C-alpha positions in Angstrom: 0.3 -0.1 0.1 1.9 3.3 -1.1 1.2 6.3 0.9 -1.5 8.1 -1.1 -4.2 5.4 -0.5 -3.4 5.2 3.3 -3.3 8.8 3.8 -6.3 9.0 2.0 -8.4 6.2 3.2 -7.5 7.4 6.9 -9.5 10.9 5.8 -12.4 8.5 4.4 -12.7 6.5 7.6 -13.5 10.7 9.4 -15.2 11.9 7.0 -17.3 8.7 7.5 -16.6 9.5 11.4 -20.6 10.9 12.9 -17.8 13.6 14.8 -16.7 15.1 11.7 -20.6 14.9 10.6 -20.7 17.2 13.2 -18.2 19.3 12.8 -19.8 19.5 9.3 -23.5 20.7 10.0 -21.8 23.9 13.3 -20.2 25.4 10.5 -23.0 24.9 8.4 -25.3 25.7 10.3 -23.7 29.0 11.5 -21.9 29.7 7.2 -25.1 29.7 5.9 -27.0 31.5 7.0 -24.2 34.5 7.6 -23.5 34.4 3.8 -27.2 34.5 3.0 -27.8 37.5 5.8 -25.0 39.7 4.3 -25.6 38.8 1.0 -29.6 40.1 1.5 -28.1 43.3 3.8 -24.9 44.7 0.4 -28.2 43.6 -2.5 -30.1 46.0 -0.2 -27.9 48.4 -0.2 -26.8 47.9 -4.0 -31.0 48.0 -5.0 -31.8 50.7 -2.7 -28.5 52.4 -4.0 -30.0 52.4 -7.2 -33.5 52.5 -6.5 -34.1 54.8 -4.5 -31.9 57.6 -4.8 -34.2 59.9 -2.9 -34.1 57.6 0.0 -30.3 57.6 0.1 -29.9 60.6 -0.1 -31.3 61.9 2.9 -29.1 64.0 4.9 -28.1 63.3 8.6 -26.5 65.2 9.7 -24.4 67.9 7.9 -23.3 65.9 4.4 -23.8 63.0 6.1 -26.5 61.4 4.0 -28.1 57.2 4.5 -26.3 56.2 1.5 -23.1 56.9 3.6 -24.0 55.5 7.0 -24.6 52.2 5.2 -21.7 52.1 2.5 -19.5 52.2 6.4 -22.3 49.5 7.8 -21.5 47.6 5.2 -17.2 47.7 6.7 -19.4 47.0 10.1 -21.0 43.9 9.1 -17.6 42.5 7.6 -15.9 43.4 10.5 -18.5 41.8 13.4 -19.3 38.9 10.8 -15.2 38.0 11.0 -15.4 38.8 14.9 -18.8 36.7 15.0 -17.2 33.6 13.3 -14.1 33.4 14.8 -15.2 33.4 18.2 -18.0 30.6 16.6 -14.9 28.6 15.5 -12.5 28.9 18.5 -15.8 27.8 20.5 -17.4 24.9 18.8 -15.6 24.3 15.6 -11.9 24.3 16.4 -11.9 22.3 19.5 -14.0 19.5 17.9 -11.3 19.2 14.7 -9.0 19.2 16.9 -9.8 16.0 18.1 -10.2 14.8 14.8 -6.5 15.8 14.0 -5.0 14.3 16.7 -6.9 10.9 15.2 -5.2 11.3 11.8 -2.2 12.0 13.4 -2.3 9.1 15.3 -3.0 6.6 13.0 -0.4 8.3 10.7 2.2 7.1 13.0 
């Protein structure tokens, strides 16, 4: 048996475990809804900018209008999502991934 065949069989075995499936479920249950939410938020900004120009042009404070606030909130939401994912990953994904990595390393030795 070659090393490549051995390596792939180890990964196939790990992939078939309930814990690996749990890791995938945890990742997907966070990443997919957050991706959809961000895309909806981004597209709302684009659509409002294209079709609701009067609304986006409303001045809020001095020369700061609704469009500028929405644009800045795009950056804020991006940083928030990154921070929230890092917390989620550290709490829910990393411990399980570390366990699985340890099992793979044991088998490969």
